C-alpha positions as CSV (number, residue, x, y, z in Angstrom):
1,M,16.1,0.3,23.2
2,T,14.6,3.9,22.4
3,R,12.4,4.9,19.8
4,N,15.3,5.9,17.5
5,D,16.8,2.4,18.2
6,A,13.7,0.7,17.1
7,E,13.2,3.0,13.8
8,R,17.1,2.0,13.2
9,F,16.1,-1.7,13.7
10,A,13.0,-1.6,11.4
11,A,15.0,-0.1,8.8
12,A,17.7,-2.6,9.0
13,W,15.5,-5.4,9.2
14,A,13.5,-4.3,5.8
15,M,17.1,-3.7,4.4
16,A,17.7,-7.4,5.3
17,W,14.6,-8.8,3.7
18,N,15.1,-6.9,0.6
19,A,18.5,-8.3,0.3
20,V,17.0,-11.6,1.0
21,D,19.8,-12.4,3.7
22,I,18.0,-14.5,6.1
23,D,20.8,-15.1,8.1
24,A,21.0,-11.3,8.7
25,V,17.3,-11.5,10.0
26,V,17.9,-14.5,12.1
27,A,20.8,-12.8,13.9
28,H,18.3,-10.8,15.7
29,L,16.3,-13.6,16.9
30,A,16.9,-15.1,20.7
31,L,17.6,-18.9,20.3
32,D,14.3,-19.9,21.8
33,A,12.3,-17.2,19.8
34,E,9.0,-17.9,18.3
35,M,7.4,-17.0,15.3
36,R,3.7,-16.9,14.4
37,S,2.3,-16.7,11.2
38,P,-0.7,-17.7,8.9
39,L,1.9,-18.7,6.6
40,A,3.7,-21.1,9.1
41,Q,0.4,-22.8,9.5
42,R,0.1,-23.2,5.7
43,L,3.7,-24.5,5.3
44,T,4.4,-26.4,8.5
45,G,1.0,-27.5,9.8
46,Q,1.7,-25.5,12.8
47,P,0.6,-21.8,13.7
48,S,4.4,-21.0,15.1
49,V,7.9,-22.0,14.7
50,R,10.2,-22.2,17.7
51,G,13.9,-21.9,17.9
52,R,16.2,-19.6,16.1
53,E,17.3,-22.5,13.8
54,N,13.9,-23.7,13.1
55,I,12.9,-20.3,12.1
56,R,15.7,-19.9,9.6
57,A,14.8,-23.3,7.8
58,Y,11.4,-22.1,7.7
59,W,12.1,-18.8,6.4
60,V,14.8,-20.2,3.8
61,K,11.8,-22.3,2.6
62,A,8.9,-19.7,2.4
63,Y,11.1,-16.9,1.3
64,G,14.5,-18.2,0.0
65,H,13.3,-18.3,-3.7
66,I,12.3,-14.6,-3.9
67,K,15.0,-12.6,-5.6
68,H,13.5,-9.0,-5.0
69,P,10.7,-8.9,-2.5
70,N,10.8,-5.0,-2.8
71,L,9.6,-4.7,0.7
72,R,8.4,-1.2,1.7
73,L,8.4,-0.2,5.3
74,E,5.6,2.2,5.6
75,T,6.0,2.6,9.4
76,C,6.6,1.2,12.9
77,S,5.6,2.0,16.4
78,W,7.4,1.2,19.5
79,D,6.1,0.7,23.2
80,G,8.9,0.9,25.3
81,G,6.9,-0.7,28.5
82,L,6.3,-3.8,26.4
83,R,9.5,-3.7,24.4
84,R,7.4,-4.3,21.2
85,L,8.1,-3.1,17.8
86,T,5.3,-3.1,15.4
87,V,6.1,-2.9,11.7
88,W,3.7,-2.2,8.6
89,W,4.9,-2.9,5.5
90,Q,4.2,-4.0,1.8
91,A,6.1,-6.3,-0.5
92,D,5.9,-7.9,-4.1
93,L,5.6,-11.5,-3.3
94,P,4.4,-14.3,-5.7
95,G,0.8,-14.0,-6.1
96,G,1.0,-10.4,-5.7
97,T,1.6,-7.4,-3.6
98,T,0.9,-8.3,0.2
99,R,0.3,-5.8,2.9
100,A,1.1,-6.9,6.5
101,S,1.8,-5.7,10.1
102,E,4.0,-7.5,12.3
103,Y,5.2,-7.1,16.0
104,M,8.5,-8.3,17.6
105,D,8.9,-8.4,21.3
106,F,12.5,-8.2,22.5
107,D,14.3,-9.8,25.3
108,D,16.6,-7.9,27.7
109,D,19.3,-8.7,25.5
110,G,17.6,-6.6,22.7
111,L,16.7,-10.0,20.8
112,V,13.4,-10.7,19.4
113,R,11.9,-13.4,21.4
114,R,8.5,-13.5,20.0
115,S,6.9,-12.1,16.8
116,E,3.6,-12.3,15.0
117,A,2.9,-11.6,11.3
118,F,-0.7,-10.6,10.0
119,Y,-0.9,-10.5,6.1
120,G,-3.6,-9.1,3.6
121,A,-4.1,-8.2,0.4
122,A,-2.5,-4.4,-0.4
């Protein structure tokens, strides 16, 4: 993946979240992907969710009810050595505007194998 590929991925990722198309987001995950988030801890009692289908079920529970998140991708950074894409974004979520950064590590097949999100007030 090149920096241009990573930027295109980030734009498509944001578009899928704005459409609340969880299946489109999940399609980019490896079967054994792991996602870590403070929200996962709150909703599942565990800091991370493992496995594509478990992550899909978690995201449906966490975000499936949101109609228009208005996710705004601020910027992204690509580290080719680590194969890590980091995105910074804001979204209008229940409870107010949230600002976040999230990194995604990619495997040899170009799928996300691990990600972690960090949230704060905008």
